N, C-alpha and C positions, 0 to 999 in steps of 0.2 A: 588533700590529707596533710600537706605540709611536709614535715621532716620526720624521719624515723632513724634515730641515732645519727650517724654521719651521712645518711642517705636523704636526698631531696627528691620527693615524689614528683614525677613529671606527668604521667597520664595513666589511667586504667587501661589495660589491654585485654582483660578477660575476666570472666566470672564463672565459678563453679557452684556446685550445690552448697558447699560450706566454706568457700573462700573467694577472695577477690585478688586478682593479680595486677600489679602495677609495674611500669617501667620507671626506674629511678636512677639518680646519679650520685656517686660517692663524692662528696665535696672535698675530700682529702686527696683522692687519687684521680678524680674526673672519670672514673670507670662507670660505664652504664651497666646497670644490673636489673634483674627481675626480682620483685618482692611479692611473695605469696602471703596474704594476710588472712589468718584464720581466727575468728572470734573465739574466745575461750568458752563462751556459752554454747558453742556448737558441739563440744565434747568429742572433737576429732583428734585429741591428743595422742591416742594410741597409734593412729596412722601417721601422725606427724613424727612421733618418736621413731617409728620404723624408718621414715625417710631421712631423718637426722642421723640415725645410726648407720644407714647404708651409704648414702650419697658421699660423705666425706672420704670413704674408703675407695671410691671409684675414680679412675683416671683414664678415660678413653675418649678419642676424638668424636665418637658418635653418641656420647652420653653427656647430658647437661651437667655442668660442674657446680658443686656446692661451694658457697662463698662464706656465709655467716648465718647465725641464728640469734634472734633477739626476741624479747617479750616485754610486755608491760602489764598493767592491771587488766586490760581489756582484750588484748590480742597476742597471738604468736606471729612472728615474722620470719619467714624462711627466705633467705636471700640466695639467689642462684645466678648463674651466668645468664645474660640476656641473649636470647636466640632471635635474631631479627629475621623472621620468616613467617611461614604459615603452616598450619597443621596439614597433614595429608588429606584430612577430610575437607578442609577449606580449599585445598589445591584441586581436588577432584570435583568438588561440588561447584567450582567456578565455571564448570562446563568444559573441562579439558580432560583428555586422556594422555597417558604416557606412552612413549615408544617402548618396544621390547628392551632396547638397550638401557633406557632410563629405569625401567622396572628392575632389571637385573642389577643395576648399580645400587638402587635403594635396598634391594634384598641382600646384596652382599654386605652393605654397611650394617644392616639390621642383624644379620647372622654374626658379623664380626663383633658387634656389641654384646650379643647374647653369648657367644663363645667366651668372651672376656668375663662377664658377670657369672656365668655358670661355673667357670673354672675357680671363681672365688666363693662358690657356694651360695650365690645370690640368684634368685629367680624374680622376674618382674611381676608376673601374675595379672597384669592388666594391659597387655599389649593391644593396641587398637590404633587406627589412623589419628584419632584425637590426641594421642600421646606420642606422636612422632612429628617433629617439625622439620620442614625443608628450609635450608638456609642457602642463599645465593644460588638457588635453582640447581644445586649440585650435591650438597652434603645434607645429611640428616642428623638429628639429635633426638635421642629417646628421653622423654621426660616423665615426671610423676611416678616416683617410686614409693608412694604411700601404701600400696598394697603388696609390696615386695616382701620376700622372706630371705633371711640371711643365715640360715642354718643348713646343715648338710643332711637333714632328715630325709630319708628316701621317699616318704609318703606324707602328703598333707590331707587334711579332711575338711578345711574351711573353704567354702565357695566364695570367690570374690571376682571382680572384674565385670565385663559387659557380656551379656548372654550371647549376642550375635558372634562374638569372637572367642567365646569360651569353649573348651573341649567337652566331649560327651561325658567323660568321667567327672568333670567339675560340676556340670549342671545336674547330674544325677546323684550328686552328693556322695560319690564314692571316694575312697582314699586314692590319692593321685600323686604322681610325680610332677612337681611344679615345673621342672625343666621341660619335660615332654609336653606339658600344657602350654608353655611358651611357644614351642615349635608349632603346635596346632594353630595358635593365634596367628603365627606368621603365614601359614597357608591361607587363612581367611583374608589376611591383609593383602597377600599377593593376588588373590582372586579379585578383591575389591579394586586394586590398582589397575588391573587388566580390563575390568568391565564397568567399573563405576557402581557395582552392585555387590551385595553379599550373596553367597551361594545358596542360602537356605530359603525354603518356601514357608509361608505361614502368614495368616492375617492377624494372628494374635500370638502372645508369648507362649502359650501351650503348643500351638502348631509349630512354632519356630523351634522349640525345644525338641519336639518329636522329630523334626527334620534333621536337626543336628545329631540327635542320638542314633538315628538310622544312617547317618552320613549320606543323606539323600541330596545329591547335587548334580548339576549338569554343567560341563565345561563346553562353551561354544566352540565350534570348529575353527573360528577365527583366531583362537588363542594358539600361539605357536608352541612347538614342542618344548623348548627350554622352560617356558612359563608353566606349561602343563606338568612338567616333571616336578617342579618345586611344589606346586599345589597338591598333586597326588601323593607325594612323599610326606608332606607335612600333615595332610588330612587323612592319616591312617587311623582307623578305629582303635587298633591295639597300640597303646602308648609305648610299649616296649619295642615296637617295630618302627617307630618314628626315628628318623636319623637325628643325630646331634647337630648342633650348629656347626661344629668343627667339620663333621662329615659333609654337610651341605656345602661348606666353603670349598671342599675338594672337588666339587662338580666342575666339569669342563666349561659349563655355562657361566660359572662365577669366578674362576681362578685367573682369568685374563688380567695381565698387568695393566694398570691404568684405568680399568673399568670403573673403579670407585670414583674417579674424578670426571667421569663422563657427564657432560652437561645435560640436564633434563630438558627434553624438548616437548613443548605443549602442542597438542594436536586438537584443533577445533572439532567438536562433534557436530555432525549435520543435524542431529536431533535436538540440539540445544542443551538446556540445563539437565543435569542428572539428578533424579530424585534421591533423597537421603535414605540410605539403607533399604533400597528396594531389592527385589529378588529377581533372578534370571529364570525364565521359563523355557523349557525345551521347545524347539520349533515345531509347528504343526505340519505333519507330512501328509500329503494327499494319499488316500487309500489306493488309488489306481496309478500312482506314479510309477514309471518304469524303474526296474532295478538297475542300480549302477554298481559296477565292480568297485569294491572298497579300495581306497588307496592304502598302500602299505608304507609305513614310515620306519626308519631305523634311527635309534637315538645314539 
């Protein structure tokens, strides 16, 4: 692609439905940046306008930083901080799972970013593993604010985002609190990080939406209490009863000093590669299995 203003394009690093992402270098400052190229013919200007309006107002260590915006006759160019890492989807689908400590570190950073943007009246509305990047195996960056909203209206009516990570009120086209919808998405993300799978059953989009609407999911017994607590709190059917990001950060599981900098540890799965967006099924229990006294846990 050559040059875009003062930026020399190095390599393409990603492609979306309506944009291509490149890594580039500022010839004046030698800074490495990320450039999202959106063809004007794609008519995605409304989403781009939102991102350009929202991103420059945000300054948080777990949110990608806005640098510049350019355009020519053919394209729009959104220049952002270069995040040298991989998405959570890429990380998990590489055949790895995270330790409990690592998952809590990721969720703490995610809730910290949400607490910050929610306090500024901004909601992301498209939180999913594809929009979260791990850098240096320890820190995360939330990206892609194209579907975000930056007003303090209590309720929204437009569905956006990815169905698997969207809340019941969103997929059912009800008026919804965008901040509470963000919290729901965090619950699905936490489940995905813990299991490599989404919690919902369904062989097609209709079945998937029914499962989400009924909040029909099963948490494996192998998931430890701190992770279960986050998942169940976030995946509450009633949006008004979902905790805020600030409240979740007060959890004893997340408020430990230094947890944010805990190094992510990859654990090889004996079963190999994890299928993309597969679903967990409850274990089959033999009908004549002897009864066992249930274990009682205290949180």
